[in-house]
C-alpha positions as CSV (number, residue, x, y, z in Angstrom):
1,M,45.9,-23.7,34.3
2,T,43.6,-21.1,35.8
3,N,42.3,-18.1,33.9
4,V,40.5,-15.5,36.0
5,V,37.6,-13.7,34.2
6,D,34.8,-11.4,35.3
7,S,32.1,-13.4,33.6
8,L,32.0,-17.0,32.2
9,I,29.1,-17.6,29.8
10,V,28.4,-21.3,29.2
11,G,26.7,-21.9,25.9
12,A,27.0,-20.0,22.6
13,G,23.4,-20.2,21.4
14,I,21.7,-16.9,20.5
15,T,20.9,-16.2,24.2
16,G,24.5,-16.6,25.4
17,L,25.9,-14.7,22.4
18,S,23.5,-11.8,22.9
19,L,24.6,-11.6,26.6
20,A,28.3,-11.8,25.6
21,H,27.9,-9.2,23.0
22,A,26.3,-6.7,25.4
23,L,29.1,-7.3,28.0
24,H,31.8,-7.0,25.3
25,K,30.3,-3.8,24.0
26,E,30.2,-2.4,27.5
27,A,33.9,-3.3,27.9
28,K,34.8,-1.5,24.7
29,T,33.1,1.7,25.9
30,G,35.3,2.0,28.9
31,T,34.1,-0.4,31.7
32,P,36.7,-3.3,31.8
33,V,34.8,-6.6,31.7
34,K,36.8,-9.7,30.9
35,I,34.5,-12.4,29.6
36,L,34.8,-15.9,28.3
37,V,32.2,-17.9,26.3
38,A,32.5,-21.7,26.4
39,E,30.6,-23.8,23.9
40,S,30.6,-27.6,23.9
41,L,29.8,-27.9,20.2
42,G,32.2,-27.1,17.4
43,R,30.0,-24.3,16.1
44,V,27.9,-21.4,17.5
45,G,24.2,-20.8,17.3
46,G,22.7,-23.6,19.4
47,N,19.4,-24.6,17.8
48,I,20.0,-22.2,14.9
49,T,21.1,-24.6,12.1
50,T,21.3,-23.1,8.6
51,C,22.4,-25.5,5.9
52,T,23.1,-25.2,2.1
53,G,23.6,-27.6,-0.8
54,N,22.8,-28.0,-4.5
55,G,21.3,-24.5,-4.7
56,F,19.1,-24.9,-1.7
57,L,19.3,-23.0,1.6
58,W,17.3,-24.3,4.6
59,E,16.9,-24.2,8.3
60,E,16.8,-27.2,10.6
61,G,15.8,-25.3,13.7
62,P,14.2,-21.9,14.0
63,N,13.1,-20.7,10.5
64,S,12.6,-16.9,11.0
65,F,12.1,-14.3,13.7
66,S,9.7,-11.6,14.6
67,P,11.6,-8.3,14.3
68,T,11.7,-7.2,17.9
69,V,13.6,-4.0,18.7
70,E,16.3,-5.8,20.7
71,L,16.9,-8.3,17.9
72,M,17.0,-5.7,15.1
73,K,19.4,-3.5,17.1
74,L,21.7,-6.5,17.7
75,A,21.7,-7.3,14.0
76,V,22.6,-3.8,13.1
77,D,25.3,-3.6,15.8
78,V,27.1,-6.6,14.4
79,G,27.0,-5.3,10.8
80,L,24.1,-7.2,9.4
81,K,21.8,-4.4,8.4
82,E,22.2,-4.9,4.7
83,E,21.7,-8.7,5.1
84,L,18.3,-8.4,6.7
85,I,15.3,-9.7,4.6
86,F,11.6,-9.8,5.5
87,A,8.7,-11.8,4.2
88,D,5.6,-10.0,2.9
89,R,3.4,-9.7,6.0
90,K,0.3,-9.9,3.7
91,L,1.1,-13.5,2.8
92,P,-1.7,-15.6,4.2
93,R,-1.4,-18.3,6.9
94,F,-3.5,-21.5,6.6
95,V,-5.1,-24.1,8.8
96,Y,-5.9,-27.5,7.4
97,W,-9.5,-28.2,8.5
98,Q,-11.9,-30.9,7.2
99,N,-9.7,-31.7,4.2
100,K,-9.3,-28.1,3.1
101,L,-6.7,-25.3,3.6
102,Q,-8.5,-22.4,5.2
103,P,-6.9,-19.0,5.5
104,V,-6.4,-17.8,9.1
105,P,-8.6,-14.7,9.6
106,M,-6.2,-11.8,10.5
107,T,-8.8,-9.0,10.6
108,P,-12.4,-8.6,12.0
109,Q,-13.8,-8.5,8.5
110,A,-11.8,-11.7,7.6
111,M,-13.2,-13.4,10.7
112,I,-16.8,-12.6,9.7
113,Q,-16.2,-14.0,6.2
114,S,-14.1,-17.0,7.3
115,Q,-15.3,-20.5,6.6
116,L,-12.9,-21.9,9.3
117,L,-15.4,-21.1,12.0
118,S,-19.2,-21.7,12.0
119,F,-21.6,-18.9,12.6
120,P,-22.3,-20.0,16.2
121,G,-18.6,-20.3,16.7
122,K,-18.0,-16.7,15.5
123,L,-20.8,-15.5,17.8
124,R,-19.3,-17.4,20.7
125,A,-15.9,-15.8,20.1
126,L,-17.4,-12.3,19.7
127,F,-19.3,-12.4,23.0
128,G,-16.3,-13.9,24.8
129,A,-14.0,-11.2,23.4
130,L,-16.4,-8.5,24.5
131,G,-16.2,-9.8,28.1
132,F,-19.2,-12.1,28.4
133,V,-17.1,-14.8,30.1
134,A,-17.8,-17.1,33.0
135,P,-15.3,-16.8,35.9
136,A,-12.5,-19.3,36.2
137,M,-13.6,-21.6,39.0
138,G,-14.2,-25.2,39.9
139,A,-12.5,-28.2,41.6
140,T,-10.2,-28.8,38.7
141,L,-8.9,-25.3,38.8
142,S,-8.3,-25.6,42.6
143,Q,-6.3,-28.8,42.0
144,Q,-4.2,-26.9,39.5
145,G,-3.3,-24.2,42.0
146,G,-5.7,-21.7,40.4
147,Q,-3.8,-21.9,37.1
148,E,-5.7,-22.5,33.8
149,T,-4.3,-24.5,30.9
150,I,-4.3,-23.0,27.5
151,S,-7.3,-25.2,26.6
152,Q,-9.3,-24.1,29.6
153,F,-8.5,-20.4,29.2
154,F,-9.4,-20.1,25.5
155,R,-12.5,-22.4,25.7
156,R,-13.7,-20.2,28.5
157,H,-13.0,-16.9,26.7
158,L,-13.5,-17.7,23.0
159,G,-15.2,-21.1,22.8
160,T,-14.3,-24.6,21.6
161,E,-14.1,-23.8,17.9
162,V,-11.5,-21.1,18.3
163,M,-9.6,-23.3,20.7
164,Q,-9.5,-26.3,18.4
165,R,-9.1,-24.6,15.0
166,L,-6.9,-21.6,15.7
167,V,-5.2,-21.8,19.1
168,E,-4.3,-25.5,19.2
169,P,-2.5,-25.5,15.9
170,F,-0.7,-22.3,16.9
171,V,0.4,-24.0,20.1
172,S,1.7,-26.9,18.1
173,G,3.6,-24.6,15.8
174,V,5.3,-22.5,18.6
175,Y,5.8,-25.0,21.5
176,A,5.1,-28.4,19.8
177,G,3.0,-28.6,23.1
178,D,-0.1,-30.0,24.6
179,P,-2.7,-27.3,25.3
180,E,-4.2,-29.5,28.0
181,Q,-0.9,-29.2,29.9
182,L,0.6,-25.8,29.0
183,S,0.0,-23.0,31.4
184,A,-2.0,-20.2,29.8
185,A,-0.4,-17.5,32.0
186,A,3.1,-18.8,31.3
187,A,2.8,-19.4,27.5
188,F,0.3,-16.6,26.7
189,G,1.1,-14.1,29.4
190,R,0.2,-11.1,27.3
191,V,-3.2,-12.4,26.4
192,T,-4.1,-13.5,30.0
193,R,-3.0,-10.1,31.3
194,M,-5.3,-8.4,28.9
195,A,-8.2,-10.5,30.1
196,D,-7.4,-9.8,33.7
197,L,-7.0,-6.0,33.0
198,G,-10.3,-5.5,31.2
199,G,-12.5,-8.5,32.0
200,G,-12.5,-9.3,28.4
201,L,-9.9,-9.5,25.6
202,V,-11.1,-6.5,23.7
203,A,-11.4,-4.2,26.7
204,G,-8.1,-5.5,28.1
205,A,-6.4,-4.7,24.8
206,L,-7.8,-1.2,24.7
207,L,-6.9,-0.5,28.4
208,G,-3.5,-2.0,27.9
209,A,-2.8,0.3,25.0
210,R,-3.9,3.3,27.0
211,K,-1.9,2.5,30.1
212,G,1.1,1.0,28.3
213,P,4.5,2.7,28.3
214,K,5.1,5.4,25.8
215,K,6.9,4.3,22.7
216,M,10.6,5.3,22.5
217,P,11.6,7.4,19.6
218,A,12.5,5.3,16.6
219,D,16.2,4.6,16.0
220,P,17.0,5.8,12.5
221,N,19.8,3.1,12.2
222,I,17.3,0.3,12.6
223,P,15.2,-0.6,9.6
224,K,11.4,0.0,10.1
225,T,9.2,-3.1,10.1
226,K,5.5,-3.6,10.3
227,P,3.4,-5.9,12.5
228,G,3.2,-9.4,11.1
229,E,6.5,-9.4,9.2
230,L,8.9,-12.2,9.7
231,G,12.6,-11.7,9.2
232,S,15.8,-13.6,8.4
233,F,19.1,-12.9,6.7
234,K,20.2,-13.5,3.1
235,G,22.5,-16.2,4.3
236,G,20.1,-17.7,6.8
237,L,19.7,-17.3,10.5
238,K,23.2,-18.5,11.3
239,A,24.5,-15.1,10.1
240,L,23.6,-13.6,13.4
241,P,25.4,-15.9,15.8
242,E,28.4,-16.1,13.4
243,A,28.6,-12.3,13.2
244,I,28.6,-12.0,17.1
245,A,31.2,-14.8,17.3
246,A,33.5,-12.9,14.9
247,Q,33.4,-9.9,17.1
248,L,34.1,-11.9,20.3
249,G,37.3,-13.4,18.7
250,D,39.3,-15.5,21.1
251,R,36.9,-14.7,24.0
252,L,34.9,-17.6,22.5
253,K,36.0,-21.2,22.9
254,L,34.5,-24.0,20.9
255,N,34.5,-27.7,21.9
256,W,34.8,-26.7,25.6
257,H,32.6,-29.1,27.6
258,L,31.9,-28.1,31.2
259,T,32.5,-31.0,33.5
260,G,32.4,-29.4,37.0
261,L,31.4,-26.2,38.8
262,H,32.1,-25.2,42.4
263,R,32.4,-22.2,44.6
264,T,35.7,-21.0,46.2
265,E,36.4,-19.4,49.6
266,N,37.0,-16.2,47.7
267,K,33.4,-16.1,46.6
268,T,34.4,-16.8,43.0
269,Y,33.7,-20.0,41.0
270,I,35.9,-22.6,39.4
271,A,34.6,-24.1,36.2
272,E,36.3,-27.3,34.9
273,F,36.3,-28.1,31.2
274,S,37.4,-30.9,28.9
275,T,38.9,-29.2,25.8
276,P,40.8,-30.2,22.6
277,D,43.9,-29.1,24.5
278,G,43.2,-31.1,27.6
279,P,41.6,-30.2,30.9
280,Q,41.2,-26.5,31.6
281,Q,40.1,-24.6,34.7
282,V,38.6,-21.1,34.7
283,E,38.1,-19.0,37.8
284,T,35.3,-16.4,37.4
285,R,33.5,-13.8,39.4
286,T,30.2,-14.6,37.7
287,V,28.8,-17.6,35.8
288,V,25.9,-17.5,33.3
289,L,24.5,-20.9,32.3
290,T,22.6,-20.6,29.0
291,T,22.2,-24.4,28.5
292,P,18.9,-26.3,28.5
293,A,17.3,-27.1,31.8
294,Y,18.1,-30.8,31.7
295,V,21.8,-30.1,31.1
296,T,22.0,-27.3,33.7
297,A,20.3,-29.6,36.3
298,D,23.2,-31.9,36.3
299,W,25.7,-29.2,37.3
300,F,23.4,-28.1,40.2
301,Q,23.0,-31.5,41.8
302,S,25.9,-30.9,44.2
303,L,26.0,-27.1,43.9
304,Q,22.3,-26.4,44.8
305,P,20.0,-29.4,44.9
306,E,16.8,-27.3,45.1
307,V,17.6,-25.6,41.8
308,S,18.5,-29.0,40.2
309,T,15.1,-30.4,41.2
310,A,13.2,-27.5,39.7
311,L,15.2,-27.7,36.4
312,Q,14.6,-31.5,36.1
313,A,10.8,-30.8,36.1
314,F,11.0,-29.1,32.7
315,T,10.0,-31.4,29.8
316,Y,11.3,-31.2,26.3
317,P,9.4,-33.3,23.7
318,T,11.0,-34.8,20.6
319,V,10.4,-32.9,17.4
320,A,11.6,-33.9,13.9
321,C,12.3,-31.2,11.3
322,V,11.9,-32.6,7.8
323,V,13.0,-30.5,4.8
324,L,11.8,-31.9,1.5
325,A,12.0,-30.4,-2.0
326,Y,9.5,-31.0,-4.8
327,P,9.4,-29.8,-8.4
328,K,6.8,-27.0,-8.5
329,S,4.8,-29.1,-11.1
330,D,4.1,-31.6,-8.2
331,V,2.3,-29.0,-6.1
332,K,-1.5,-28.6,-6.5
333,E,-1.6,-24.9,-6.7
334,K,0.8,-22.0,-6.8
335,M,2.1,-21.7,-3.2
336,V,1.6,-18.1,-1.9
337,G,1.7,-17.9,1.9
338,F,3.7,-18.5,5.1
339,G,2.6,-22.1,5.5
340,N,0.0,-24.3,7.1
341,L,-0.7,-25.7,10.5
342,I,-2.8,-28.8,11.2
343,P,-5.1,-29.2,14.3
344,R,-5.0,-32.6,15.9
345,G,-7.9,-34.9,14.9
346,Q,-7.6,-34.3,11.2
347,G,-6.0,-37.6,10.4
348,I,-2.6,-35.8,9.8
349,R,0.4,-36.6,11.9
350,T,2.5,-33.6,10.8
351,L,2.1,-30.6,13.1
352,G,2.7,-28.0,10.3
353,T,4.6,-27.0,7.2
354,I,6.5,-23.8,6.4
355,W,6.5,-23.0,2.7
356,S,10.1,-22.1,3.0
357,S,10.9,-21.1,-0.6
358,S,7.7,-19.0,-0.8
359,L,8.6,-17.2,2.4
360,F,12.0,-15.9,1.4
361,A,13.6,-15.5,-2.0
362,N,16.6,-17.5,-3.3
363,R,16.1,-20.5,-1.0
364,A,15.6,-23.0,-3.8
365,P,16.7,-23.4,-7.4
366,A,14.3,-22.3,-10.2
367,G,11.4,-24.8,-10.6
368,W,11.7,-26.2,-7.1
369,Q,9.5,-25.8,-3.9
370,T,11.0,-26.3,-0.5
371,L,8.7,-27.4,2.4
372,T,9.9,-27.6,6.0
373,S,7.6,-29.7,8.1
374,F,7.6,-30.4,11.9
375,I,6.3,-33.7,13.4
376,G,6.2,-35.1,16.9
377,G,5.8,-32.9,19.9
378,A,4.2,-33.3,23.3
379,T,1.1,-35.0,21.8
380,D,3.1,-37.5,19.7
381,S,6.0,-39.0,21.7
382,G,6.0,-42.0,19.3
383,I,7.9,-40.0,16.8
384,A,11.1,-40.7,18.8
385,N,10.8,-44.4,17.9
386,L,10.8,-43.9,14.1
387,D,13.9,-43.8,11.9
388,A,14.6,-41.1,9.3
389,E,13.1,-43.1,6.5
390,Q,9.9,-43.7,8.3
391,I,9.6,-40.1,9.3
392,V,10.1,-38.9,5.7
393,A,7.5,-41.4,4.5
394,Q,4.9,-40.1,7.1
395,V,5.5,-36.5,6.2
396,H,5.3,-37.2,2.4
397,R,2.0,-39.0,2.9
398,D,0.7,-36.0,4.9
399,L,1.9,-33.5,2.3
400,S,0.3,-35.6,-0.5
401,R,-3.1,-35.1,1.2
402,I,-2.7,-31.4,1.8
403,L,-0.4,-29.8,-0.8
404,L,0.6,-32.2,-3.6
405,K,-1.0,-33.6,-6.7
406,P,-1.9,-37.3,-6.7
407,D,0.8,-39.9,-7.0
408,V,3.8,-37.6,-7.1
409,P,7.2,-39.4,-6.9
410,Q,9.4,-39.3,-3.8
411,P,10.8,-35.9,-2.9
412,K,14.4,-34.8,-2.7
413,V,15.2,-35.2,1.0
414,L,17.4,-32.2,2.2
415,A,17.3,-33.0,5.9
416,V,15.7,-35.0,8.7
417,K,16.8,-33.4,11.9
418,V,15.4,-35.1,15.0
419,W,15.6,-32.9,18.0
420,K,15.4,-35.4,20.9
421,Q,14.7,-32.7,23.4
422,A,13.4,-29.8,21.4
423,I,11.4,-27.1,23.1
424,P,10.9,-26.5,26.8
425,Q,7.3,-26.8,27.8
426,Y,5.7,-24.1,29.9
427,N,3.4,-26.5,31.6
428,L,1.2,-26.0,34.7
429,G,3.4,-25.1,37.7
430,H,5.8,-23.1,35.5
431,F,5.9,-20.1,37.8
432,D,6.4,-22.3,40.9
433,R,9.4,-23.8,39.3
434,L,10.8,-20.4,38.5
435,E,10.3,-19.3,42.1
436,Q,12.1,-22.4,43.4
437,I,15.0,-21.6,41.1
438,D,15.2,-18.0,42.3
439,R,15.2,-19.1,45.9
440,G,18.0,-21.5,45.3
441,L,20.1,-19.1,43.4
442,K,20.1,-16.6,46.3
443,S,22.6,-18.9,48.0
444,L,24.9,-18.6,44.9
445,P,25.6,-14.9,44.3
446,G,27.1,-14.4,40.9
447,V,25.4,-17.4,39.3
448,Y,22.7,-16.7,36.7
449,L,20.5,-18.8,34.5
450,C,19.7,-17.5,31.0
451,S,17.8,-19.8,28.6
452,N,14.6,-20.2,26.7
453,Y,12.9,-22.2,29.5
454,L,12.7,-18.9,31.5
455,G,11.4,-16.1,29.4
456,G,10.1,-17.2,26.0
457,V,11.2,-19.6,23.2
458,A,11.2,-17.2,20.2
459,L,14.5,-15.8,19.0
460,G,13.4,-12.2,20.0
461,D,12.7,-13.5,23.5
462,C,16.1,-15.1,23.7
463,V,17.9,-11.9,22.7
464,R,15.9,-9.8,25.1
465,L,16.6,-12.2,28.0
466,G,20.3,-12.2,27.2
467,L,20.4,-8.4,27.3
468,E,18.5,-8.3,30.6
469,R,20.9,-10.7,32.2
470,A,23.9,-8.7,30.9
471,I,22.5,-5.7,32.8
472,E,22.2,-7.8,36.0
473,V,25.7,-9.3,35.6
474,S,27.2,-5.8,35.0
475,K,25.5,-4.4,38.0
476,Y,26.7,-7.3,40.2
477,L,30.3,-6.8,39.0
478,Q,30.2,-3.1,39.8
479,E,28.7,-3.7,43.2
480,T,31.2,-6.3,44.2
481,S,34.3,-4.7,42.7
């Protein structure tokens, strides 16, 4: 059976659903666009995995979002305005350094008073921020095609202490990555552009604010938020993909697994699926693949080998999400904060811990504390060789050193989710890979890639990318009609 659609979207993670929502919304306003979203799993949301049980609510993938304009507008559009919740932005963040939790300095005054950095380290960071920075040069940089790693960039600009004690744990928390391999320009594009603009980070920030685009008038329908706030929904992050899916209705197909994709003589594409109802074929004018790079690469081996090769170069380290619950009486002190990150070299294997039930209300029964820890990543590939029991034991040992009283009993284990291929790494050569993909796609008009290996791994980045691709797809459909 062949169904002819205008746009086939493969993957119902938040990126694909954002794109589908934008096209569906456009169709409702008058422009006829027939879409189909095909998801291989039996649920929507991709990495978003909200779970509940015994009075607990927890996340096994992303835990919160920064309230970007695009994401907030999407939430309001799908009827979730009253479900939005936000953590207190004044809650401190911590770094575990030299056997002590140190609050991350969030203001210049806090930086001066902080014990996380030494006095020479603070001076080094100050002079670097003001622009007293050596130029990027040397044989190593030449071998890297002129691209700096995150480690090289921040050591040059702000010094070794800031790199080790602030930037490195942040990189572990966002990318589970290796700062010696991640591209500074790809992973921290805004920061590197500031440095290029003004010669130093402070001057670049000031010039960027002066030359930046004017702010659009605030939308009265979108709740106002403040910098530093983190958001979620009363029922967890899954509320957003499920709300979008409800609006798509039968335009969304679950348990549809893409098995083949090829171009026709009519300049359309035939996608072949295995489904619960047997094999299905869909003919479509445009295809948007929102799947991970390693999955998408397989479909391009015969369709466009150059694209397939570039996609295969992306690496995804293994990360385990471990959700443990303890009686509050087992915790050293009252837990007030977002959570803690751990720089490498501190004798702690866990990358960081979100103090989940301190961040958002009603996530644990009275008297309990939920802690969501992440372990593994690009600097600890050995985590993939451990079973769930071993992973829990390691995280419990780490938490016992940092947050718990001595000799506390074993925790209540809510989840051990091992993401075998977790987060795409924006390593050196990232932009070269993107250019290779763009070149290859020119021979396949109507085919688009839209995933978190392209434009950011945060939920807000995924929503933004989905909306941008929707505009491109709509324009292509109009031009080729």
